[in-house]
C-alpha positions as CSV (number, residue, x, y, z in Angstrom):
1,M,-10.6,13.0,5.4
2,A,-8.3,10.6,3.4
3,T,-8.4,8.1,0.7
4,V,-6.6,4.8,1.2
5,V,-5.0,3.3,-1.9
6,Y,-4.9,-0.4,-1.3
7,L,-2.5,-2.5,-3.4
8,P,-3.2,-6.1,-2.5
9,R,-0.6,-8.7,-3.3
10,Y,-3.1,-11.4,-4.2
11,E,-6.5,-11.3,-5.9
12,E,-8.4,-12.5,-2.8
13,G,-7.1,-9.4,-1.0
14,K,-9.3,-7.2,-3.2
15,E,-12.5,-8.9,-1.8
16,K,-11.7,-8.1,1.8
17,L,-11.8,-4.3,1.4
18,K,-13.7,-3.7,-1.7
19,D,-16.9,-2.4,0.1
20,L,-15.2,0.1,2.4
21,E,-15.6,3.8,1.9
22,N,-12.5,5.8,1.1
23,V,-10.6,2.7,0.0
24,W,-9.5,2.7,-3.7
25,I,-8.1,-0.5,-5.2
26,P,-6.6,0.3,-8.6
27,P,-8.2,-1.8,-11.4
28,K,-4.7,-2.6,-12.9
29,P,-1.4,-3.2,-11.2
30,V,0.6,-0.1,-10.4
31,L,4.3,0.5,-9.8
32,T,4.6,1.9,-6.3
33,F,7.4,4.3,-7.2
34,Q,4.9,6.0,-9.5
35,I,2.4,6.8,-6.8
36,I,4.8,7.5,-3.8
37,P,5.2,11.2,-4.7
38,F,1.5,11.6,-4.1
39,V,1.1,9.9,-0.8
40,D,1.1,11.4,2.7
41,L,1.9,8.2,4.5
42,M,2.8,4.7,3.5
43,V,1.9,1.6,5.5
44,S,3.3,-1.6,4.1
45,S,4.5,-5.1,5.0
46,G,6.8,-5.2,2.0
47,Y,10.5,-4.4,2.7
48,V,11.3,-3.1,-0.8
49,T,8.1,-1.0,-1.0
50,C,8.9,0.6,2.4
51,R,12.5,1.2,1.4
52,E,11.5,2.9,-1.9
53,G,9.0,5.1,0.0
54,A,11.6,6.2,2.6
55,Q,14.2,6.9,-0.1
56,M,11.7,9.1,-1.9
57,G,10.8,11.0,1.2
58,A,7.5,9.5,2.2
59,P,6.8,8.8,5.8
60,V,6.7,5.0,6.1
61,I,5.3,2.5,8.7
62,N,6.5,-1.0,8.1
63,I,4.2,-3.7,9.6
64,H,4.6,-7.4,10.0
65,L,1.4,-9.4,9.5
66,G,2.6,-12.6,11.2
67,G,3.1,-16.0,9.7
68,N,6.3,-17.9,9.2
69,S,9.3,-16.2,7.8
């Protein structure tokens, strides 16, 4: 029904989801503003990424993954 584009912050993040169906991890780093026009929904824990998405008209869900901040 959908393809999830996963942009991990760290290299070890790629290993966690690499075997899931319908999850695409770009082989090279991408700039989020370049793919935002093509997304139906953005889920992120990054403030700047969420803000960029909202400003470009994408529906955004901002999550907090825990940890100390």
